[in-house]
C-alpha positions, 0 to 999 in steps of 0.5 A, spaced: 499 500 499 502 507 498 500 513 500 501 520 498 501 526 502 500 534 500 501 539 504 500 547 503 500 554 506 496 559 502 490 560 497 486 554 495 488 555 487 495 554 489 493 548 493 488 544 488 493 545 482 498 542 487 494 536 488 492 535 481 497 530 479 496 526 486 489 525 487 486 520 481 490 514 481 488 512 488 481 508 489 481 510 497 482 517 498 482 520 505 482 528 506 485 530 513 483 538 513 482 544 518 475 544 517 475 550 512 468 550 508 471 550 502 475 544 503 469 540 506 465 542 499 470 541 494 472 534 497 464 532 497 463 535 490 469 532 487 469 525 491 463 524 495 466 517 496 472 519 500 473 519 507 473 526 511 477 527 517 478 534 521 486 534 523 487 534 531 489 541 533 483 544 530 478 538 533 482 539 540 480 547 538 472 546 536 471 541 543 474 546 547 470 552 545 
């Protein structure tokens, strides 16, 4: 089994361009993100079968608020 990780600090257009070459060959997709609405909407729209996970630091923040 092989995994690929893509990280990015900045705008969504640059991130999506960076992600483009990695996303298609994998049958099972898991997206770990910070809870930004645009990310969840994009994943749901493009990969409704993907698993979406809120990253731990943001999970902790939302639980403690």
